[in-house]
N, CA, C, O and the ligand as a Tripos MOL2 file, in Angstrom:
@<TRIPOS>MOLECULE
protein
  277   275    70     0     0
PROTEIN
NO_CHARGES

@<TRIPOS>ATOM
      1 N          -2.0680   -1.5980   43.4540 N.3       1 MET1
      2 CA         -2.0760   -1.5140   41.9840 C.3       1 MET1
      3 C          -3.5140   -1.6000   41.4660 C.2       1 MET1
      4 O          -4.2170   -2.5740   41.7340 O.2       1 MET1
      5 N          -3.9250   -0.6300   40.7610 N.am      2 THR2
      6 CA         -5.2920   -0.6200   40.2390 C.3       2 THR2
      7 C          -5.2760   -0.7990   38.7300 C.2       2 THR2
      8 O          -4.4060   -0.2910   38.0230 O.2       2 THR2
      9 N          -6.2430   -1.5170   38.2800 N.am      3 ALA3
     10 CA         -6.3460   -1.7190   36.8420 C.3       3 ALA3
     11 C          -6.9880   -0.4850   36.2030 C.2       3 ALA3
     12 O          -8.1700   -0.4650   35.8610 O.2       3 ALA3
     13 N          -6.1780    0.5040   36.0660 N.am      4 ASP4
     14 CA         -6.6880    1.7680   35.5290 C.3       4 ASP4
     15 C          -6.6700    1.7300   34.0070 C.2       4 ASP4
     16 O          -5.6810    2.0910   33.3700 O.2       4 ASP4
     17 N          -7.7350    1.3070   33.4660 N.am      5 ASN5
     18 CA         -7.7920    1.1600   32.0120 C.3       5 ASN5
     19 C          -8.5330    2.3390   31.4000 C.2       5 ASN5
     20 O          -9.6750    2.2200   30.9550 O.2       5 ASN5
     21 N          -7.8580    3.4660   31.3900 N.am      6 THR6
     22 CA         -8.4740    4.6240   30.7540 C.3       6 THR6
     23 C          -8.3040    4.5120   29.2460 C.2       6 THR6
     24 O          -7.1900    4.3630   28.7430 O.2       6 THR6
     25 N          -9.3750    4.5840   28.5630 N.am      7 GLY7
     26 CA         -9.3150    4.4100   27.1140 C.3       7 GLY7
     27 C          -8.6440    5.5720   26.4210 C.2       7 GLY7
     28 O          -9.3010    6.4620   25.8800 O.2       7 GLY7
     29 N          -7.3300    5.5510   26.4450 N.am      8 SER8
     30 CA         -6.6170    6.6220   25.7550 C.3       8 SER8
     31 C          -6.6860    6.3800   24.2520 C.2       8 SER8
     32 O          -6.2200    5.3550   23.7550 O.2       8 SER8
     33 N          -7.2570    7.3130   23.5540 N.am      9 SER9
     34 CA         -7.4150    7.1400   22.1160 C.3       9 SER9
     35 C          -6.1430    7.5700   21.4030 C.2       9 SER9
     36 O          -5.7530    8.7380   21.4300 O.2       9 SER9
     37 N          -5.5220    6.6150   20.7780 N.am     10 LEU10
     38 CA         -4.3270    6.9270   20.0100 C.3      10 LEU10
     39 C          -4.7300    7.4720   18.6520 C.2      10 LEU10
     40 O          -5.6220    6.9430   17.9880 O.2      10 LEU10
     41 N          -4.0660    8.5240   18.2620 N.am     11 ASP11
     42 CA         -4.3820    9.1440   16.9840 C.3      11 ASP11
     43 C          -3.6000    8.4490   15.8760 C.2      11 ASP11
     44 O          -2.5230    8.8900   15.4750 O.2      11 ASP11
     45 N          -4.1650    7.3680   15.4030 N.am     12 THR12
     46 CA         -3.4800    6.6240   14.3530 C.3      12 THR12
     47 C          -3.7420    7.2660   13.0000 C.2      12 THR12
     48 O          -4.7240    7.9840   12.8140 O.2      12 THR12
     49 N          -2.8770    7.0040   12.0960 N.am     13 ASP13
     50 CA         -2.9590    7.6360   10.7780 C.3      13 ASP13
     51 C          -4.0540    7.0230    9.9250 C.2      13 ASP13
     52 O          -4.5590    7.6590    9.0000 O.2      13 ASP13
     53 N          -4.4150    5.8110   10.2300 N.am     14 GLY14
     54 CA         -5.4400    5.1610    9.4200 C.3      14 GLY14
     55 C          -4.8660    4.4480    8.2150 C.2      14 GLY14
     56 O          -5.5340    3.6210    7.5940 O.2      14 GLY14
     57 N          -3.6210    4.7710    7.8830 N.am     15 LEU15
     58 CA         -2.9990    4.1110    6.7410 C.3      15 LEU15
     59 C          -2.0600    2.9980    7.1960 C.2      15 LEU15
     60 O          -1.5960    2.1960    6.3860 O.2      15 LEU15
     61 N          -1.7930    2.9580    8.4640 N.am     16 ALA16
     62 CA         -0.9220    1.9080    8.9700 C.3      16 ALA16
     63 C          -1.6240    0.5560    8.8520 C.2      16 ALA16
     64 O          -2.8500    0.4600    8.9040 O.2      16 ALA16
     65 N          -0.8350   -0.4490    8.6970 N.am     17 GLY17
     66 CA         -1.4250   -1.7620    8.5360 C.3      17 GLY17
     67 C          -1.4100   -2.1620    7.0780 C.2      17 GLY17
     68 O          -0.4390   -2.7590    6.6130 O.2      17 GLY17
     69 N          -2.4150   -1.8620    6.3790 N.am     18 GLY18
     70 CA         -2.4210   -2.2320    4.9730 C.3      18 GLY18
     71 C          -2.9480   -3.6220    4.7570 C.2      18 GLY18
     72 O          -2.7700   -4.1930    3.6810 O.2      18 GLY18
     73 N          -3.5910   -4.1760    5.7520 N.am     19 GLN19
     74 CA         -4.1730   -5.5010    5.5600 C.3      19 GLN19
     75 C          -5.4750   -5.3730    4.7830 C.2      19 GLN19
     76 O          -6.2640   -4.4540    5.0030 O.2      19 GLN19
     77 N          -5.6770   -6.2970    3.8870 N.am     20 GLY20
     78 CA         -6.8980   -6.2560    3.0920 C.3      20 GLY20
     79 C          -6.8950   -5.1240    2.0800 C.2      20 GLY20
     80 O          -7.9480   -4.6830    1.6200 O.2      20 GLY20
     81 N          -5.6990   -4.6580    1.7380 N.am     21 LEU21
     82 CA         -5.6040   -3.5890    0.7670 C.3      21 LEU21
     83 C          -5.9320   -4.1290   -0.6210 C.2      21 LEU21
     84 O          -5.3380   -5.1040   -1.0830 O.2      21 LEU21
     85 N          -6.8670   -3.4900   -1.2590 N.am     22 ALA22
     86 CA         -7.2620   -3.9590   -2.5800 C.3      22 ALA22
     87 C          -6.1790   -3.6190   -3.5980 C.2      22 ALA22
     88 O          -5.5580   -2.5590   -3.5140 O.2      22 ALA22
     89 N          -5.9520   -4.5090   -4.5530 N.am     23 PRO23
     90 CA         -4.9490   -4.2310   -5.5770 C.3      23 PRO23
     91 C          -5.3350   -3.0110   -6.4060 C.2      23 PRO23
     92 O          -6.5140   -2.7540   -6.6510 O.2      23 PRO23
     93 N          -4.3340   -2.2800   -6.8230 N.am     24 THR24
     94 CA         -4.5740   -1.1340   -7.6700 C.3      24 THR24
     95 C          -4.6280   -1.5920   -9.1250 C.2      24 THR24
     96 O          -3.6790   -2.1800   -9.6430 O.2      24 THR24
     97 N          -5.7420   -1.3140   -9.7600 N.am     25 VAL25
     98 CA         -5.9200   -1.7300  -11.1440 C.3      25 VAL25
     99 C          -5.4090   -0.6350  -12.0670 C.2      25 VAL25
    100 O          -5.7360    0.5410  -11.9030 O.2      25 VAL25
    101 N          -4.6100   -1.0380  -13.0300 N.am     26 THR26
    102 CA         -4.0610   -0.0810  -13.9770 C.3      26 THR26
    103 C          -4.2270   -0.6160  -15.3960 C.2      26 THR26
    104 O          -4.3440   -1.8220  -15.6090 O.2      26 THR26
    105 N          -4.2360    0.2910  -16.3520 N.am     27 GLN27
    106 CA         -4.3240   -0.1280  -17.7460 C.3      27 GLN27
    107 C          -2.9750   -0.0140  -18.4360 C.2      27 GLN27
    108 O          -2.8560   -0.2280  -19.6430 O.2      27 GLN27
    109 N          -1.9670    0.3250  -17.6530 N.am     28 GLN28
    110 CA         -0.6390    0.4630  -18.2310 C.3      28 GLN28
    111 C           0.2260   -0.7210  -17.8360 C.2      28 GLN28
    112 O          -0.0510   -1.4090  -16.8540 O.2      28 GLN28
    113 N           1.2730   -0.9510  -18.6110 N.am     29 SER29
    114 CA          2.1680   -2.0650  -18.3090 C.3      29 SER29
    115 C           3.2960   -1.6270  -17.3880 C.2      29 SER29
    116 O           4.1590   -2.4210  -17.0140 O.2      29 SER29
    117 N           3.2720   -0.3460  -17.0300 N.am     30 ARG30
    118 CA          4.3080    0.1820  -16.1450 C.3      30 ARG30
    119 C           3.6490    1.1550  -15.1870 C.2      30 ARG30
    120 O           2.9190    2.0490  -15.6160 O.2      30 ARG30
    121 N           3.8910    0.9960  -13.9140 N.am     31 VAL31
    122 CA          3.2550    1.8580  -12.9310 C.3      31 VAL31
    123 C           4.3120    2.4390  -11.9950 C.2      31 VAL31
    124 O           5.3510    1.8260  -11.7460 O.2      31 VAL31
    125 N           4.0270    3.6100  -11.4950 N.am     32 ALA32
    126 CA          4.9100    4.2370  -10.5080 C.3      32 ALA32
    127 C           4.2850    4.1030   -9.1390 C.2      32 ALA32
    128 O           3.0690    4.2170   -8.9860 O.2      32 ALA32
    129 N           5.1230    3.8600   -8.1410 N.am     33 CYS33
    130 CA          4.6240    3.7380   -6.7780 C.3      33 CYS33
    131 C           5.5610    4.4990   -5.8410 C.2      33 CYS33
    132 O           6.7840    4.3760   -5.9180 O.2      33 CYS33
    133 N           4.9630    5.2730   -4.9730 N.am     34 ASN34
    134 CA          5.7590    5.9570   -3.9460 C.3      34 ASN34
    135 C           5.1740    5.7200   -2.5610 C.2      34 ASN34
    136 O           5.4630    6.4530   -1.6150 O.2      34 ASN34
    137 N           4.3610    4.7000   -2.4610 N.am     35 GLY35
    138 CA          3.8040    4.3600   -1.1500 C.3      35 GLY35
    139 C           2.7060    5.2970   -0.7020 C.2      35 GLY35
    140 O           2.2450    5.2190    0.4370 O.2      35 GLY35
    141 N           2.2860    6.1770   -1.5820 N.am     36 GLY36
    142 CA          1.2140    7.0940   -1.2280 C.3      36 GLY36
    143 C           1.7330    8.4190   -0.6980 C.2      36 GLY36
    144 O           0.9430    9.2990   -0.3540 O.2      36 GLY36
    145 N           3.0490    8.5760   -0.6260 N.am     37 GLY37
    146 CA          3.6100    9.8220   -0.1390 C.3      37 GLY37
    147 C           3.4860    9.9450    1.3640 C.2      37 GLY37
    148 O           2.9390    9.0680    2.0320 O.2      37 GLY37
    149 N           4.0000   11.0430    1.8860 N.am     38 GLY38
    150 CA          3.9230   11.2630    3.3230 C.3      38 GLY38
    151 C           4.9500   10.4330    4.0680 C.2      38 GLY38
    152 O           5.8360    9.8340    3.4580 O.2      38 GLY38
    153 N           4.8320   10.3980    5.3640 N.am     39 PRO39
    154 CA          5.8250    9.6910    6.1930 C.3      39 PRO39
    155 C           5.8270    8.1860    5.9540 C.2      39 PRO39
    156 O           6.8090    7.5080    6.2570 O.2      39 PRO39
    157 N           4.7400    7.6670    5.4160 N.am     40 LEU40
    158 CA          4.6860    6.2290    5.1760 C.3      40 LEU40
    159 C           5.0890    5.8870    3.7520 C.2      40 LEU40
    160 O           5.0440    4.7240    3.3500 O.2      40 LEU40
    161 N           5.4820    6.8960    2.9920 N.am     41 GLY41
    162 CA          5.8320    6.6550    1.6040 C.3      41 GLY41
    163 C           7.2520    6.1660    1.4460 C.2      41 GLY41
    164 O           7.9580    5.9180    2.4230 O.2      41 GLY41
    165 N           7.6560    6.0330    0.2060 N.am     42 HIS42
    166 CA          9.0230    5.6140   -0.1100 C.3      42 HIS42
    167 C           9.4050    6.2790   -1.4130 C.2      42 HIS42
    168 O           8.5370    6.7960   -2.1150 O.2      42 HIS42
    169 N          10.6820    6.2800   -1.7550 N.am     43 PRO43
    170 CA         11.0970    6.8860   -3.0300 C.3      43 PRO43
    171 C          10.3350    6.2840   -4.1920 C.2      43 PRO43
    172 O          10.1050    5.0760   -4.2460 O.2      43 PRO43
    173 N           9.9450    7.1450   -5.1230 N.am     44 GLN44
    174 CA          9.1500    6.6460   -6.2460 C.3      44 GLN44
    175 C           9.9660    5.7040   -7.1090 C.2      44 GLN44
    176 O          11.0980    5.9980   -7.4930 O.2      44 GLN44
    177 N           9.3680    4.5810   -7.3980 N.am     45 ILE45
    178 CA         10.0000    3.6090   -8.2750 C.3      45 ILE45
    179 C           9.0140    3.2170   -9.3580 C.2      45 ILE45
    180 O           7.8060    3.4030   -9.2120 O.2      45 ILE45
    181 N           9.5350    2.6770  -10.4370 N.am     46 TRP46
    182 CA          8.6850    2.1900  -11.5190 C.3      46 TRP46
    183 C           8.6690    0.6770  -11.4870 C.2      46 TRP46
    184 O           9.6940    0.0190  -11.3090 O.2      46 TRP46
    185 N           7.4790    0.1530  -11.6640 N.am     47 LEU47
    186 CA          7.3110   -1.2940  -11.6330 C.3      47 LEU47
    187 C           6.7230   -1.7570  -12.9590 C.2      47 LEU47
    188 O           5.7410   -1.2000  -13.4510 O.2      47 LEU47
    189 N           7.3420   -2.7840  -13.5260 N.am     48 ASN48
    190 CA          6.8180   -3.3550  -14.7540 C.3      48 ASN48
    191 C           5.9340   -4.5410  -14.4230 C.2      48 ASN48
    192 O           6.3380   -5.4690  -13.7220 O.2      48 ASN48
    193 N           4.7090   -4.4870  -14.9460 N.am     49 LEU49
    194 CA          3.8180   -5.6080  -14.7090 C.3      49 LEU49
    195 C           4.3400   -6.8410  -15.4370 C.2      49 LEU49
    196 O           4.7300   -6.7650  -16.6020 O.2      49 LEU49
    197 N           4.3460   -7.9520  -14.7570 N.am     50 GLY50
    198 CA          4.8620   -9.1830  -15.3380 C.3      50 GLY50
    199 C           3.9200   -9.7560  -16.3800 C.2      50 GLY50
    200 O           2.8730   -9.1880  -16.6920 O.2      50 GLY50
    201 N           4.3260  -10.8920  -16.9020 N.am     51 THR51
    202 CA          3.5250  -11.5390  -17.9350 C.3      51 THR51
    203 C           2.1810  -11.9980  -17.3990 C.2      51 THR51
    204 O           1.2390  -12.2200  -18.1600 O.2      51 THR51
    205 N           2.0990  -12.1390  -16.0870 N.am     52 ASP52
    206 CA          0.8290  -12.5300  -15.4960 C.3      52 ASP52
    207 C          -0.0430  -11.3060  -15.2240 C.2      52 ASP52
    208 O          -1.1550  -11.4260  -14.7100 O.2      52 ASP52
    209 N           0.4720  -10.1320  -15.5720 N.am     53 GLY53
    210 CA         -0.3280   -8.9270  -15.4310 C.3      53 GLY53
    211 C          -0.4060   -8.3970  -14.0180 C.2      53 GLY53
    212 O          -1.3580   -7.6950  -13.6740 O.2      53 GLY53
    213 N           0.5680   -8.7160  -13.1950 N.am     54 SER54
    214 CA          0.5490   -8.1930  -11.8380 C.3      54 SER54
    215 C           1.9670   -7.9830  -11.3370 C.2      54 SER54
    216 O           2.9120   -8.6260  -11.7940 O.2      54 SER54
    217 N           2.0890   -7.0750  -10.3970 N.am     55 VAL55
    218 CA          3.3880   -6.8110   -9.7820 C.3      55 VAL55
    219 C           3.1360   -6.3020   -8.3700 C.2      55 VAL55
    220 O           2.1310   -5.6440   -8.1000 O.2      55 VAL55
    221 N           4.0600   -6.6150   -7.4830 N.am     56 THR56
    222 CA          3.9390   -6.1740   -6.1070 C.3      56 THR56
    223 C           5.1110   -5.2650   -5.7610 C.2      56 THR56
    224 O           6.2660   -5.6050   -6.0200 O.2      56 THR56
    225 N           4.8160   -4.1280   -5.1860 N.am     57 CYS57
    226 CA          5.8550   -3.1790   -4.8230 C.3      57 CYS57
    227 C           6.7150   -3.7600   -3.7050 C.2      57 CYS57
    228 O           6.1860   -4.1730   -2.6730 O.2      57 CYS57
    229 N           8.0320   -3.7960   -3.8950 N.am     58 PRO58
    230 CA          8.9100   -4.3550   -2.8590 C.3      58 PRO58
    231 C           8.9900   -3.4650   -1.6250 C.2      58 PRO58
    232 O           9.4090   -3.9230   -0.5620 O.2      58 PRO58
    233 N           8.5960   -2.2070   -1.7490 N.am     59 TYR59
    234 CA          8.6710   -1.2890   -0.6050 C.3      59 TYR59
    235 C           7.4370   -1.4290    0.2860 C.2      59 TYR59
    236 O           7.5450   -1.7130    1.4790 O.2      59 TYR59
    237 N           6.2730   -1.2250   -0.3120 N.am     60 CYS60
    238 CA          5.0660   -1.1280    0.5000 C.3      60 CYS60
    239 C           4.1250   -2.2990    0.2690 C.2      60 CYS60
    240 O           3.0180   -2.3230    0.8080 O.2      60 CYS60
    241 N           4.5560   -3.2690   -0.5280 N.am     61 SER61
    242 CA          3.7790   -4.4900   -0.7650 C.3      61 SER61
    243 C           2.4310   -4.2090   -1.4210 C.2      61 SER61
    244 O           1.5250   -5.0410   -1.3810 O.2      61 SER61
    245 N           2.3120   -3.0400   -2.0180 N.am     62 ARG62
    246 CA          1.0810   -2.7450   -2.7450 C.3      62 ARG62
    247 C           1.0750   -3.5420   -4.0430 C.2      62 ARG62
    248 O           2.0970   -3.6690   -4.7180 O.2      62 ARG62
    249 N          -0.0880   -4.0730   -4.3760 N.am     63 GLN63
    250 CA         -0.1820   -4.9060   -5.5590 C.3      63 GLN63
    251 C          -0.8710   -4.1510   -6.6920 C.2      63 GLN63
    252 O          -1.8910   -3.4910   -6.4930 O.2      63 GLN63
    253 N          -0.3000   -4.2620   -7.8580 N.am     64 PHE64
    254 CA         -0.8830   -3.6680   -9.0390 C.3      64 PHE64
    255 C          -1.2430   -4.7600  -10.0110 C.2      64 PHE64
    256 O          -0.4680   -5.6900  -10.2320 O.2      64 PHE64
    257 N          -2.4320   -4.6480  -10.5960 N.am     65 VAL65
    258 CA         -2.8790   -5.6460  -11.5500 C.3      65 VAL65
    259 C          -3.3370   -4.9520  -12.8190 C.2      65 VAL65
    260 O          -3.8740   -3.8450  -12.7850 O.2      65 VAL65
    261 N          -3.1160   -5.6200  -13.9320 N.am     66 LYS66
    262 CA         -3.5080   -5.0880  -15.2260 C.3      66 LYS66
    263 C          -5.0010   -5.2490  -15.4010 C.2      66 LYS66
    264 O          -5.5740   -6.3050  -15.1330 O.2      66 LYS66
    265 N          -5.6180   -4.1670  -15.8590 N.am     67 ALA67
    266 CA         -7.0670   -4.2080  -16.0970 C.3      67 ALA67
    267 C          -7.3700   -5.1300  -17.2630 C.2      67 ALA67
    268 O          -6.6780   -5.1090  -18.2810 O.2      67 ALA67
    269 N          -8.3890   -5.9250  -17.1110 N.am     68 GLU68
    270 CA         -8.7640   -6.8750  -18.1610 C.3      68 GLU68
    271 C          -9.5050   -6.1480  -19.2690 C.2      68 GLU68
    272 O         -10.3220   -5.2580  -19.0340 O.2      68 GLU68
    273 N          -9.1900   -6.5610  -20.4740 N.am     69 GLY69
    274 CA         -9.8910   -6.0160  -21.6350 C.3      69 GLY69
    275 C          -9.6300   -4.5360  -21.8000 C.2      69 GLY69
    276 O         -10.1450   -3.9180  -22.7310 O.2      69 GLY69
    277 ZN          5.1640    1.0940   -3.1150 Zn       70 ZN70
@<TRIPOS>BOND
     1     1     2 1
     2     2     3 1
     3     3     4 2
     4     3     5 am
     5     5     6 1
     6     6     7 1
     7     7     8 2
     8     7     9 am
     9     9    10 1
    10    10    11 1
    11    11    12 2
    12    11    13 am
    13    13    14 1
    14    14    15 1
    15    15    16 2
    16    15    17 am
    17    17    18 1
    18    18    19 1
    19    19    20 2
    20    19    21 am
    21    21    22 1
    22    22    23 1
    23    23    24 2
    24    23    25 am
    25    25    26 1
    26    26    27 1
    27    27    28 2
    28    27    29 am
    29    29    30 1
    30    30    31 1
    31    31    32 2
    32    31    33 am
    33    33    34 1
    34    34    35 1
    35    35    36 2
    36    35    37 am
    37    37    38 1
    38    38    39 1
    39    39    40 2
    40    39    41 am
    41    41    42 1
    42    42    43 1
    43    43    44 2
    44    43    45 am
    45    45    46 1
    46    46    47 1
    47    47    48 2
    48    47    49 am
    49    49    50 1
    50    50    51 1
    51    51    52 2
    52    51    53 am
    53    53    54 1
    54    54    55 1
    55    55    56 2
    56    55    57 am
    57    57    58 1
    58    58    59 1
    59    59    60 2
    60    59    61 am
    61    61    62 1
    62    62    63 1
    63    63    64 2
    64    63    65 am
    65    65    66 1
    66    66    67 1
    67    67    68 2
    68    67    69 am
    69    69    70 1
    70    70    71 1
    71    71    72 2
    72    71    73 am
    73    73    74 1
    74    74    75 1
    75    75    76 2
    76    75    77 am
    77    77    78 1
    78    78    79 1
    79    79    80 2
    80    79    81 am
    81    81    82 1
    82    82    83 1
    83    83    84 2
    84    83    85 am
    85    85    86 1
    86    86    87 1
    87    87    88 2
    88    87    89 am
    89    89    90 1
    90    90    91 1
    91    91    92 2
    92    91    93 am
    93    93    94 1
    94    94    95 1
    95    95    96 2
    96    95    97 am
    97    97    98 1
    98    98    99 1
    99    99   100 2
   100    99   101 am
   101   101   102 1
   102   102   103 1
   103   103   104 2
   104   103   105 am
   105   105   106 1
   106   106   107 1
   107   107   108 2
   108   107   109 am
   109   109   110 1
   110   110   111 1
   111   111   112 2
   112   111   113 am
   113   113   114 1
   114   114   115 1
   115   115   116 2
   116   115   117 am
   117   117   118 1
   118   118   119 1
   119   119   120 2
   120   119   121 am
   121   121   122 1
   122   122   123 1
   123   123   124 2
   124   123   125 am
   125   125   126 1
   126   126   127 1
   127   127   128 2
   128   127   129 am
   129   129   130 1
   130   130   131 1
   131   131   132 2
   132   131   133 am
   133   133   134 1
   134   134   135 1
   135   135   136 2
   136   135   137 am
   137   137   138 1
   138   138   139 1
   139   139   140 2
   140   139   141 am
   141   141   142 1
   142   142   143 1
   143   143   144 2
   144   143   145 am
   145   145   146 1
   146   146   147 1
   147   147   148 2
   148   147   149 am
   149   149   150 1
   150   150   151 1
   151   151   152 2
   152   151   153 am
   153   153   154 1
   154   154   155 1
   155   155   156 2
   156   155   157 am
   157   157   158 1
   158   158   159 1
   159   159   160 2
   160   159   161 am
   161   161   162 1
   162   162   163 1
   163   163   164 2
   164   163   165 am
   165   165   166 1
   166   166   167 1
   167   167   168 2
   168   167   169 am
   169   169   170 1
   170   170   171 1
   171   171   172 2
   172   171   173 am
   173   173   174 1
   174   174   175 1
   175   175   176 2
   176   175   177 am
   177   177   178 1
   178   178   179 1
   179   179   180 2
   180   179   181 am
   181   181   182 1
   182   182   183 1
   183   183   184 2
   184   183   185 am
   185   185   186 1
   186   186   187 1
   187   187   188 2
   188   187   189 am
   189   189   190 1
   190   190   191 1
   191   191   192 2
   192   191   193 am
   193   193   194 1
   194   194   195 1
   195   195   196 2
   196   195   197 am
   197   197   198 1
   198   198   199 1
   199   199   200 2
   200   199   201 am
   201   201   202 1
   202   202   203 1
   203   203   204 2
   204   203   205 am
   205   205   206 1
   206   206   207 1
   207   207   208 2
   208   207   209 am
   209   209   210 1
   210   210   211 1
   211   211   212 2
   212   211   213 am
   213   213   214 1
   214   214   215 1
   215   215   216 2
   216   215   217 am
   217   217   218 1
   218   218   219 1
   219   219   220 2
   220   219   221 am
   221   221   222 1
   222   222   223 1
   223   223   224 2
   224   223   225 am
   225   225   226 1
   226   226   227 1
   227   227   228 2
   228   227   229 am
   229   229   230 1
   230   230   231 1
   231   231   232 2
   232   231   233 am
   233   233   234 1
   234   234   235 1
   235   235   236 2
   236   235   237 am
   237   237   238 1
   238   238   239 1
   239   239   240 2
   240   239   241 am
   241   241   242 1
   242   242   243 1
   243   243   244 2
   244   243   245 am
   245   245   246 1
   246   246   247 1
   247   247   248 2
   248   247   249 am
   249   249   250 1
   250   250   251 1
   251   251   252 2
   252   251   253 am
   253   253   254 1
   254   254   255 1
   255   255   256 2
   256   255   257 am
   257   257   258 1
   258   258   259 1
   259   259   260 2
   260   259   261 am
   261   261   262 1
   262   262   263 1
   263   263   264 2
   264   263   265 am
   265   265   266 1
   266   266   267 1
   267   267   268 2
   268   267   269 am
   269   269   270 1
   270   270   271 1
   271   271   272 2
   272   271   273 am
   273   273   274 1
   274   274   275 1
   275   275   276 2
@<TRIPOS>SUBSTRUCTURE
     1 MET1         2 RESIDUE 1 A MET
     2 THR2         6 RESIDUE 1 A THR
     3 ALA3        10 RESIDUE 1 A ALA
     4 ASP4        14 RESIDUE 1 A ASP
     5 ASN5        18 RESIDUE 1 A ASN
     6 THR6        22 RESIDUE 1 A THR
     7 GLY7        26 RESIDUE 1 A GLY
     8 SER8        30 RESIDUE 1 A SER
     9 SER9        34 RESIDUE 1 A SER
    10 LEU10       38 RESIDUE 1 A LEU
    11 ASP11       42 RESIDUE 1 A ASP
    12 THR12       46 RESIDUE 1 A THR
    13 ASP13       50 RESIDUE 1 A ASP
    14 GLY14       54 RESIDUE 1 A GLY
    15 LEU15       58 RESIDUE 1 A LEU
    16 ALA16       62 RESIDUE 1 A ALA
    17 GLY17       66 RESIDUE 1 A GLY
    18 GLY18       70 RESIDUE 1 A GLY
    19 GLN19       74 RESIDUE 1 A GLN
    20 GLY20       78 RESIDUE 1 A GLY
    21 LEU21       82 RESIDUE 1 A LEU
    22 ALA22       86 RESIDUE 1 A ALA
    23 PRO23       90 RESIDUE 1 A PRO
    24 THR24       94 RESIDUE 1 A THR
    25 VAL25       98 RESIDUE 1 A VAL
    26 THR26      102 RESIDUE 1 A THR
    27 GLN27      106 RESIDUE 1 A GLN
    28 GLN28      110 RESIDUE 1 A GLN
    29 SER29      114 RESIDUE 1 A SER
    30 ARG30      118 RESIDUE 1 A ARG
    31 VAL31      122 RESIDUE 1 A VAL
    32 ALA32      126 RESIDUE 1 A ALA
    33 CYS33      130 RESIDUE 1 A CYS
    34 ASN34      134 RESIDUE 1 A ASN
    35 GLY35      138 RESIDUE 1 A GLY
    36 GLY36      142 RESIDUE 1 A GLY
    37 GLY37      146 RESIDUE 1 A GLY
    38 GLY38      150 RESIDUE 1 A GLY
    39 PRO39      154 RESIDUE 1 A PRO
    40 LEU40      158 RESIDUE 1 A LEU
    41 GLY41      162 RESIDUE 1 A GLY
    42 HIS42      166 RESIDUE 1 A HIS
    43 PRO43      170 RESIDUE 1 A PRO
    44 GLN44      174 RESIDUE 1 A GLN
    45 ILE45      178 RESIDUE 1 A ILE
    46 TRP46      182 RESIDUE 1 A TRP
    47 LEU47      186 RESIDUE 1 A LEU
    48 ASN48      190 RESIDUE 1 A ASN
    49 LEU49      194 RESIDUE 1 A LEU
    50 GLY50      198 RESIDUE 1 A GLY
    51 THR51      202 RESIDUE 1 A THR
    52 ASP52      206 RESIDUE 1 A ASP
    53 GLY53      210 RESIDUE 1 A GLY
    54 SER54      214 RESIDUE 1 A SER
    55 VAL55      218 RESIDUE 1 A VAL
    56 THR56      222 RESIDUE 1 A THR
    57 CYS57      226 RESIDUE 1 A CYS
    58 PRO58      230 RESIDUE 1 A PRO
    59 TYR59      234 RESIDUE 1 A TYR
    60 CYS60      238 RESIDUE 1 A CYS
    61 SER61      242 RESIDUE 1 A SER
    62 ARG62      246 RESIDUE 1 A ARG
    63 GLN63      250 RESIDUE 1 A GLN
    64 PHE64      254 RESIDUE 1 A PHE
    65 VAL65      258 RESIDUE 1 A VAL
    66 LYS66      262 RESIDUE 1 A LYS
    67 ALA67      266 RESIDUE 1 A ALA
    68 GLU68      270 RESIDUE 1 A GLU
    69 GLY69      274 RESIDUE 1 A GLY
    70 ZN70       277 GROUP 0 **** ****
């Protein structure tokens, strides 16, 4: 048995993960989210920003925040 560690480069999409994703700033109190479309997307839904001015998409966990001022 040989430790054949050939560096096979996997062609990742680059969108997988989503860690450290910056919140999307919006000036509206209602935003639409579809996960960015494509195979990683989800059906478009509308999200109402809460009284704290933020909402998180239940599908893709993307966070939207109301722009200040
Ligand atoms: Zn979403």
